[in-house]
N, C-alpha and C positions, 0 to 999 in steps of 0.2 A: 630263539636261545641263542643260536650262533650268531644271528645280526647283531644281537646286543652285546655280545661278547666281542665281536669285530670292532662295534663303534667304542666300546669301552678301550678296546687296545690301540686302536687309531686316535683315539684322544690322548692317550698316555704317549703315544710315539711322537705325536705333533708337538705336545707340550715340552718334551725333552731335545728335541730337536730345537724347537723353538729358541729354549734357555741358550742353546750351545751357540745359535747364530746370534742372539742378542747381547750374549757376552763375549763373542769373538772368537771363540772356539773353531768355530766354522765360518771362514771368511767370505766376503763377496766375490761370488764368481767359482766357489766350491762346488762342484757338481755333486748331486745329492743319487748316490747308487742304488737304485730299488734293491737289487739283490742283497748287497752288502747289508743294508738297513733292515732287509726281512730276515736275514741271517741274526744277525745282532739281539734282534728282539723276539727271534723264535715266532715268526709270525708269516702268514702267506702274503701275497703280493695285494690283496685285498685291501687289508687296513693301511698299508703302507702308503697306496695310490690314495686313499681318502686323507691319511694325514698329509700327503704332499697337498691336496686341495685345500686343506686348511690352512697351511702354513701359504698359499700362495693367496689367500682370502685376507691374509694378515698383512701382505706386502712383504712377506719374509722370504719368499721363492717366486721363482719365476719360471715358466714350461717353455721352452723352445723348440720348434719343430726339428726331429733329427737330432738334436743334442739332449735331448732330456730337460730333468730339473735342475735347476742351478740355485743357489743363495743369491738373492738379488742384490742389487749394488746401490747405492743411493749418494745424490749430489746435494750442494746446497739449496739448490730448488726445491728438493723433496723435504729438507729439513725446514723451509720456512712453510712449507705447505703444512706439514705436521703441527707446527707452533701456533699457525693460524687457525687450523681446526680446532688443536685445544684450548686455544684462548674463546672462541665461540662456545663451545661445548661446555667448557668448566664453568664459564659466566653463567651460562644457562642453569648451570646444576645450582651452582651455589645460590642464585636468587632463589631456587626452589627449595634448598637447603635449609637457607638462612633460618627461618621460623622453627624449625625443629633442631637447631644447634642448643645443646646444653653446656652450662659452665663445665661438667664433667668432661664433654667431648673436645672442647677448647682447651682443656686443660691436658687431653692426651694430645691435641695436634702440637702444643707448645712443647711437650715432651719430645715428641718426633723432631721439631726442629732445632732441640737442643742436641740430641742425638746425631743429627746432621752435621751440626756445628763441629762435632766432636769427631768425627768419622775422620780415618786416617787413610781409605781408599774408596776408590769408586763404587765397589759393589756395596759398601756398609752406606754410604751415602745416597746412593740412589735408591735401596731400601727406605731409609729414613724418609726420603724426600716424597717416595710414591705413598708411604704411610701418610704422611700427613694431608695431601691432596685427596686420599680416600676418605680420611676423617672429617674434612669438612665438606666434603661433595655426596657421600653416601646418605645422607638424611633425606634427599630430594626423592627417595622413593621412585625413581624413575631406572628399571634395570636396564633397559635397551639403551637409554643414554650413559650409564654407567659400564655398560660391556663396550660400548664406543670409546668410552673415554680411556678404558683400560688397554684396549688397542693401541691406541695413540700412544699412550704412556711405553708400552712395549717398545713402538718404535722408536722414542726418545730415548728409552734406555739403551738399545742399539747404536744409536748415534753416541751415545754419552761412552759408551765401551769402546766403541772404536777409536774415539779420539783420546781418553783418558784411561786407557787401560794401565799404564804404568804412570809413575810421576803425577796423582791427582794432587791438586791444588786446595789446601784446605781452607774453606770460607764461612764466613758467618751470613745467614740469610736474613737480611733486614727486612724483605719483602714478606717474609712468612711472618715477622711478628710484626708488621703494619696491619697485614690483612687480619691477625687476630685481634689487636688492638681497635679495629673499624669494627670487627663481629660482635665484639664484646659491648663496643658503644651503641650498637644496634644502626650502625650506618653502613647498612649492606652496598649502597650504590658506590661507596668509597672504597669498601673491599672489593667489589668485583672490579672497579679499575685498577686496581693495584694487580690483582691476581690477571687481568687480559694482558696488562705491560709485563709482569712477571713471565708467564710462559712462554713469551715471545721472544725472550732474550737468547741471542744465541752467540754461545762461544769459539773461540778460534785459537786452534794451537798447530804449529808446523810440528809433523810426525815424519819417521822415515821408515820407508817399506821394506821390504827385503831385500830389494838390489840397494838400498842404501839412499835412494833418491829421497828427498825431503819434498812435502806437500801440506798447503794447509787442509786442515780438518776442521769441521765445524761441528757443533752439538748445541742442543738446548739444554739450559742450565736452568731450569726452573720447573 
């Protein structure tokens, strides 16, 4: 029973820390102090260490000898890697999901697209965008594949929040509408081709760091 409770607590700690990392509350390079986190959650070090391992598995944290665990940094190369992985896995999921997509699912996906178009901040856009992708991919019925895609979406969200945490640029998602049009027509290959291109589009924006210096930041905007 203790092991079960600790595992449940480790999952809760890792989910909360992951959300803080993804949304930029914990910035790249921030040290994750085991004692402080254990105190915050009223936990022993065992579930905290397990939470750290889960964050490392997601690519959100790194363990460094004699330096402890820190929030992972990322660069354009990693952004491109995640985009390419998403393209490969989401196209695979879509091909398996397509025969099971109903008109009502496609209508829900269109509603998610409209919600994204009307978003005035990055958080609501990211939620609507992720909802669209989940709706059209979930019917594939492949839980391991969907879990891997969920992890990649978390990484995508992290890049997005780091780049567009403020000054969100309202956009109309023509790719989502094209994907839905092709799926309603039964043209899965054209829908897959648009999806593959869509999730590999990387946006660029200059941002200022705490020292006032400007750098280019990159994010997957699809």
